[in-house]
N, C-alpha and C positions, 0 to 999 in steps of 0.2 A: 219487651219489644224495643229494639234500638232504632229510634228515628230522630233523636235529638240532633245528631250531626247533619242529617239531611235537611231538617228544618232551618238550621243556622246557615248551612251552605246555600240553600235556595234563597233565603232572605238577603244575605250579604252579596251573593252573586248577582241577584237581580238589581239590588241597590246600586252597585258599581258598574255593572255591565249589561243591564237590560236582560232580554230573553236568553241571549248567548251566555252571558255571565251566570244567569240562573242555572243553565244546564251544567256549566263547569262547576259551579258551587255545589250542585246536587251530587255530582260525581265525587268531589272531594269529601262531602259529608257522608256519602255511602261508605267510602274507605275508612273514615273515622269510626262509623258505627260498626263496621266489620271488625275493626281492631278491638273495639270495646267488647264485642261478643266473645272474641277469642280470649281476651283477658279475663272476662267474667267466668269463662269455662275452665280457667285454671292455667292459661298459657300467657307468658310474657310476649307481647307483640306490639308492633307500632305500625299503623297505617297498612294493615294487611299482611305484614311480614310475620308469619307464624313460626312455630318451632322448626328446628332443622330436622333432617331425615333421621338422625340418631335419636333425637328426642321423641319423634313421632313413633318410631319403632319401639322405644322403651315404654311409651304410653300404651301402645297396642298390646305389648307383651304382658305387662302388669295387669291391665284391664281384663285380658283374656282369662288369666288365672283367678282373678278376683270374682268375675262373673261366674266362672266355673264353680268356685266355692259356694257362691250364692245358689246356683242351680242344685248343687249336691245337698243343700239344706232344705230344699223345697218341701220334702216330705216330713220335716220336723226333726229328723235325725240323720246324720251323715252315715251311710252304710260302709261296710268294709270294701264292697266293690267300688264305691265312688272314691274312697281314699286310694285304693289300688290304681284306679284309672288315672288320678292326678299324678301318682308316682310313675306309672307307666308312661304317661305323657312327658314327664320330665326326662325319663330315660330315652324315649324316642328323640327328644330334642338334645340329648347328650348334655344335660345341664349338670354342672358341678360347681362346688364352691359358692361364690357370691351369687351367681345366677340362680342356682337351685334354691338358695336361701330366700332370694327375692321372690321367686315363684311360690314358695311355701308360705311366705308372709302374706303375699297377695291373696292366696287361696284362703288363709285364715281370716283375713279381713272380710272376704266375701261371705263368710259364714256368720259374721257378727250381726246381731239384730240392729236394725236401723241402717243397714247398708244402702247407700244412695244409688240404687240401680239405674234409675233414669238419668241422673246426672252423669254417671260413668259412661252410659251408652252415648249420651250427647257428646262427651269428650272423645269417644272412639270415632264417632262420625266426623268430628272436626279434624282429629289427628290423622285420619285416613284420607282426608280430602274428599270424602263422599264416594270413594271408588267402590263400585259395585262388587268387584271380585274380592277385594279385601274384606268388605263387610260380610259378604257371603261366607268367606272362610271363617270369620269370627263366629258367625251364627252356627256353622257346621261343627265347630269345636264345642259349642254349648249343647248342641243336639247329641253329640257323642257322649258328653258328660251325663246327660239325662238317660241315655241308653246303656249306661255302665253296667247295670244289672240285667240287661236283656229285655227290659220292659219299660213302658212309659206310664208313670203315675199321673192321674188327673192334675195334681198340684204341680208336677213338673211341666205338663203341657201348658198350664196356665202361665207359668213363669216364662216359658219359651215364647208364648204369644206376646208377652210384654217386651221381651228382648227383641223379637222380630219387629214389632212396631217401633221400638226405640231406634232400630238400625235402618228403618225405612222400608221394611218388607211387609207385604199384605198377609192376611191370614191364609189366603189361598196359596201364596208362595211358600209359607211355612209348612202348610199341610203337605205340599208336594215334596219338600225337602225331608219331612218326617217319613213319608212313604219310602223315599229313596234310601234314607239312612237305615230304616228297619230292614229293607231288602238287603242292604250292604252288610248289615250285621249277620243275617242268615247266610249270605253268600260267603262271608269270611269263615263262618262256622263250618261251612261245607268244604273248606280247604282250598278255596280259590284266592284268598286275599293275602296270603303270606307264605314265607319260605317253609314254615313248619308244616302246613298242609301239603305242600308239594313234596316234602321229604317223605311224608307218610303214605301218600297215594301213588306217587310216580305218574308217568304218562298214562299207563293202562288204568290206574285208579282214577285219574282225572276223567278219562272217557267213561268209566263205569259210573262215576258219580254225576254224570251229565243227565240227571233225571229231569222230569218235567218241572218239578218245584224249583230246582236250582236254575233252570233256564228261565223260568218265570221271574225269579229274583234278579237275574242278570238284566232282563228287560226293565224291571222296575228301578234297578240301580241307575240305569241310563235315563229313566224318566219317560219311557215310551211304552205303548201297549204291546202285548205279546204277539199280536198279529201284524205288527208294523213291518213294512217292506224294507228291503236293504237300504234304499235311499234315505228313508226316515231314520233308521238306526244309525247310519253313518253320520247324518247331519247332527243328531243328538250327541253322538260320541265326540265329534269335532268341537261342538260347542262346549261340552263339559271339559274337554282337554284344554281348550283355549282358556277357560275360566280358571282351571286348576294348574296350569303350567307353572312349575316352581320358579323358573327364571323370571317369568313375567310378573309373578306375585312379588318376588324379591325386588324387582325394579320399581314396582308400585308402592313399596314400603313395608312389605312383610318382614318381620324380624328374622334375621338369619338363623336364629335358633329354631325357627319353625319350618325350616327348609325340608327336613326329613319327613315331617308330617305331610307336607304338600306333595312330596315325592310318593309317599305311600298312597295317598288319595289318588294321584294320577295313575299309579300302577293298578289300583283297585278298578278304576274305570277301564283301563286297558284290558285287564283280565276278563271283565264282563263282556266287553266288545269281542274279544278273541273267542270266548266261549260261544257267543251267538253266531259268529261267523263260521266257526267249525261245525257247530251242530246243524245250522240251517244251510250250510254250503254257500254262503254269500261270497 
């Protein structure tokens, strides 16, 4: 706990300036303690000046793949599906050369025993400035890694709860995201999440596949009940699109390499909303 600077600032401020000086000294001491916290977390900083945008993006990028590697090892052995997911994620991000090697190295580090998960998560929170949208994106990447083989093992669920807490999310928030991701996985399998599905089904196939189960998954993907009215569905859709808008995420510090992943997530949300509108006649 960093309070040494506050104590010194309060003491000297009061000694030289009375109550007003004490307030000023407390402020200066707080900035000093904040700088120490950043430095202890692995960043070079001085009086609150943290890493620049590029450094924060690099920290986010490497941590994402390292934690992904840690999640993949949750069951004791990394499966072929989980290795393929990491490779697919690198392809989606168009990683080549040094960037790809950095991602692979981070993924391997995450698989090592003694990986300092909680310390890494703390650094992610600091490097992201505590921005909810960025931390949520980070969590969703890890949920995707856990769902690589289409199911969630109890050990993977336990790790995800640790990750969620480390990023500042409650168990209830994680459970909601897990339900949404599970529905998204099924939704994509039904051909609504990507170009491949559309090529095989076409417009008539899209209509034919609009079964009750697929519609139910579309609602769950948006995080609403299947009997939700048009206003509720639209509000949920707008909230999710605002949280996952690629340009907004990049502006807040998302690494440019992850832009395509953000675009795909936004398209997934759009597809679910379009299906509900078309089927329900909203």
